[in-house]
N, C-alpha and C positions, 0 to 999 in steps of 0.2 A: 504494500500500500504506500503510495507516494504522496507526501505533503508538498503540494506545488504552490501554495499560497501562505502568506504570513497569517498565523492564527489570529482570531479576533481579539482575544485577551492581550496578546502581545502587541497588536496594532494600537489598542487603547493605551497601553503602557508607553509606547514609543511615538505617540501621535505628534508631539512637538519636535522630537529629534529627527523625524523623517524629513522635515523641511530643511534641516541643517546639514544633512548628509547627501551625498550624490546618490543617484539611483543604484549604481553598482555597490557602493558602500553599504547602503541600507539592505540590499539583497543579501550580501555576505553576512551582515550583522544578524539579521533574523534567522538565517539558515544555521549559523554557528550556535546561536542560543537555543534554537529548537533541537538541534542535534545534541547539544549539551544535556538538555532535559531527557531526551530519549535514551542516551547512553549512560548518563550518570556522571561522566567525566570525559574530558577531551585532552589527550596527551599528544600523541603524534599527529601531525597534520594529515598524513596519509590515511589514518583511521577516521579522521573527520571527513575526508573526501569520500570515503567508502559509504558513509551514511548520507551523503548528499548526491543524488543522481545527477549525472552530466556535469558535475563540478570537479575540475581538475585540481590536484593538490597545489599546483603553482599559483592559482588564483587565490586560494585561501592563505597560502604563505605570504603572498604579496599584501593581502589585506591586513594580516597580523604584523608583519615586519616593516612594511614600507608605507602603508596608508597613513596619511596625516589627518587624523581626527582626534579630538580631545576626549579620550575615554573617561578620564577622571571627571571632567565637567558633566558629561552625560550621566554618570553615576550619581553625582551630587544633585543634579536637577531632578532626577527620578525620586531620590529620597525626600527632597523637599515637597514634591507633589504628593507623595504617598502620605506624608504627615498631614498635609492640608486636607487630604481626603477624609481623615479621621475627625475633622472639624474641631481643632483644639479649643478648649475653653480658656478664658483669661485666668492667669494665675497658675496654670498647670506647669509641671516640671519636665524639662527635656534634659537628658543626661548624655554627655559625650564621654565615651569610654576609650582610653588610649592604651595600647599595648603593642607588642611585636611578636611575630612568629618566624620560625626558621625553617627553611627548606634545604635539605641536603641534596646535592646534585653530584652525580658521578662524572658528568661531562667536563672536559678540560677547556673547551673552546667557547663556553658561554661567557657573556659579558658580566662584569661586576662580581665575579666569584672571589671569595675570600675564605680564610680559615676562621670558622665560628665554632662556638660551643653549643652542642646539641643537648638540650636539657632532657629530652626523652631518652636518648641513648647514653647520656652521661659520658660523652667523649667529644673530641674535636673532629670536625668534618669540614669539607669544602661545600659551600652553598651560599644561599642568599638570606638576607634578613628583610622582612616586610614590616615596616612600621604601619600599624593599622589604627584607624579611628572608626568607631561605630557609634551610632545614634540609638539611644533607647528612649522610647516614648510609649507610655501605657503598657509596659512590659514587652513590647515588640522591638526587636533588634534589627537595624539595617546597617550594612557596611557603607561607611561614608568616604573613607580614603584608604587606598592600598598603595603605599609609597615604597618603592624599592630603594633600600639604603645602598649607597655607592661607597666602597672603601677608598681610602686616600690613594692607594696604589693605582686605582683605576681613574680617578678624577683629577688627581693633583691637589696641591694645597689650596689653590684659589677656589675651586668648586666644591671642596669637601665640606660636608655638613655632618655634625654629630646627630645621633638619633634624638637627643633631647631638643636640639634646635629644630629638627623636623616636627616634633610634637608641638613645640611652641609656635611655629609658623602655622600649623593646622588650627591651633586655638585662636590665633590672631585673625585668620581668614574665615573662621566659622561665622555664618550669618546669624545675627541676633533676630529671632523671630518675635514679632510684635505680640505682646501680651503673655509671652511664655518666659519662665525663669530657666536659667541655664546653670548646670553644674558639670564640673569636669572631674572624672574619676581616673586614676592611674595608680600603678604599683610603685614600689620603693625605688626602682631604677630611675623613674622619671621625676622623683621628688628632688628637683634641682632649682636653683634660683631662676634660670632662664624660663622654666615652665611655670613656676608659681608667679613670676612677675608678669608673664603674658596673661595669666588668669586675672591678676589684680588690675592690669591695664583695662581689661574688659568689664571689670566690676563683677566677676563671677566667683562663686564659691568653688573650692577644689577639695577633694578628699583623696587621701593616700595612706600608705603605711610607712612607718619610719624604721630604718634598720637599727640594729642594736648598737652599732658603733657611733651613732650620732650623739652629739652633746645637747643637753637640755637644761635650761635654767628655769625652775618653777618660780612663779610669782612670789617674791619674798624669800626665796631659797637660794641654794648654792648650785653652781654649774657642775653637772655630773654626766657620766655616760649613761645612756639608757639601759645598758646591760646591768649596771650596778644599782639602778634606781627603781626599775619597774616592779621587782618582786616585793620589796618592802612597802612600796606605796600601795600596791594592790592588796596586800595583807591587812594594812591598817585603814585604808580608805575605801576598799571595795564593797560593792553592794551586790546582792544576789538578785538577778532579774530574770524574767521569763521572756524569751525571744521567739518570735514567730518564724517557722520554717515551712518549706514546701510540703513537708509531711509532719504536720503537728507542731509541737512546741518543744523547746529545750531550755534548760537552765544554764545561765552563764554568770560569771562574776566580773563586773566591770567597775572601773574607776576613772574619773576625768580630772584633768589638771590643765590650767592655763599657764603659759610661760613663753620663753623664747627658745626656738629650735635653731641650732647652729646653721648659718648660711641661709636660713629661710625667713626667720622673723617671728612675729607673734602668732602663736597657734594654740589650738586646744588639742591636747593628747588624750586619748581614751585607751586604757589598758584593758584587754579582754582575755578571758581564759575560761574554758570549760572546767567544772569542778574536779573531774577525774583525769584531766590531761596533765602531761608533764609540764614543768615550768619552761622548758625549751620551746614549747608550742604557744607561748604567750604572744598575742598580736598587739601591736601598738599602732593605733590609727591616728592620723594627723589631719587637721583641717584648719582653714582660716575662718570658718563659721563658728566663731567663739561663743555665740549666743545660743547655739543649738544644743539640746540635751545630749548627754553621752549615749543614751540608748538609740536616739535617732541617728547619730553619727555612725554607729556600728551598722544599723539597718541600711543606711544609705550606701556605705561602701560595699556591702554585700551584693549590691546590684552590679558591681564590676564583673561578677562571675559570668554575666551575660556574654562578654566578649570571648571568654573561653569556650562557651557553647557555640558561638559563631565560628571560631576556629575549627571546632570539631566538625561542624556541618560543611564548611568550605573545603577543608583538607580531606576529611574522611569520606564524604559522600560526593562532593562535586569536583574533587581533584584540583585544589588550588595549587598544589606543588607538583602537578604531573606534567608541566610544560616541558617541551624539548626544543623550543626555539632558541636561537643563539644570541640575537642582538637585544639590546636594552629595550627598544621600542616594542618588539614582539612580546617580551616578558611582561611589560606594563599592560599591554592590551589583553594578554591572557588573564592577568590578575583582575582587571576591571570587568572583563566579560564574565568571569566567574561570579563576581559580585552582582552583576546585572542579572544573571540567571537566578541567583538567590532572591533578588528583589521581585522578580516575576513570580517565583514560587510563593513568596510571602504575600504578594497581592492576591494570588489565587486563593490562598488560605483565608485571607481577610474577607474576600468576597463571599465565602461560605458562612461567615459569621453574621448573625442577625444584626440589623441596624441598631437596635437598642443595646445589644451586647457590646458593640464597639465603643459605647460611651463609658464603659466600666473603667475603673482606675487601672486594672491589670487585665489585659487580654490574654487568653489562653489559646494558642494555635496548636494544631496537631504536629507531631514530630515530622521532620523533614522527609523521611522515607514515605510517610503517608501522603504528604503533599505532592511528592514526586509521582506516586502511584495515581493519585486523583487527577493530576494534570495530564499524565499520559493517557488516562482513560478518556478525558475530555477531548484531547487531540484525536484519538481514535474515533470517538463518536462523531466529531465534526466532519472528519473525512468520510466516514461511512454514510453520513446523512447526505453529503454532496454526491456520493457515488450512486446512492439508491433513490434520490429524489425524482429521477426520471422514470422509474419503474412504477407503473400504475397499480399493478396487482399487489395487494397487501400480503397474501401468503407467500408470494415469491420474494417480496422485500424481506420478510422475516427469515426465510431460508438463506437468502444471500447474505444477510447481515450475520447470521450465525456462522456460516462458512468462512466469511471474510475475517471475522474476529479470531477464528481459530487458526487459520493457515497463513494469513498475510502479515508479515512484519511491517512496521512503519519506517519509511525512509524519507529523506527530505530532498525535494527536487530543486535543482539549481536553475 
């Protein structure tokens, strides 16, 4: 079964981008995204061409590696439109989650390769680092920016940017949405002056965790290392509170303190620990929202886990790190096309949610595997309807539909 037209749901998603791209560019774009949904991941260009009838691999290679279209801008425009579709209410909170992911690559000719530490394998590998920003609104996560970090050996000293500088630039360029409050969430690696100053310049609250080797001066106290201070402070000032979890509730012991964090400035620290956990598992949260209760600070930072779920979906199901293109432009296009595919799947999942349910504070979408299965079924039904609409006999239509669904795979026509 051949899909020779852009699906309706994808046309509605890319309705504005269609005018900004040339006709060949838009044709290659929708074919790649549809093939991505049908296969689950796109690695080798030749495999992509096999799923697109009459499309030679050189045309897809040229689109990924040579075509001059701003994939990052397209991704950001789609995310803004998807948030507006939910009709935000004045005073609601939008959260920007910042983190990085690492892709180990065996190739030697790829651009921007460097020696990096792989947290999963716990060893050094050659690969790429992707500085990622995601937007969280009403519990839904959208990929906002997938920026390839370039090592100094590849760019030179003049073009080189640290990952913290890339995160700060993302914060400075993030649009302020009218009527919505914005918070920035990141881990201990990005807790640096350049990132916190970028948040302060925009007037936004930031939430992070502080490493044990940082120095902290409590209000009216003495300067000390966090590793030497947190245990005694939590034992003497901690309170036992009940925190909400996805599966019920849990008890935690937390304590808050205001003071000066080294190289950062005035912050509020919250020390948190489960009653039966070891002391080495104590978490120290830091924020510039000094008026916020300690319990709310812990609950807010826990939203940062959404970007870890996003990485699992992008890398595990959609193949974010499965690219085999060699140049920098092709890698960037692959990353953003993977994010665009996820946005399409998220939109399809939101369309299945009741209009009143979309107004809830936290939306619950099906797992990505279920959304993939539902979208594939919709694509199959649309194509079957087009094939059978000219057959007048209802019994014949039913028999043809049953046979076609069982024996014909779906491919994409170029």
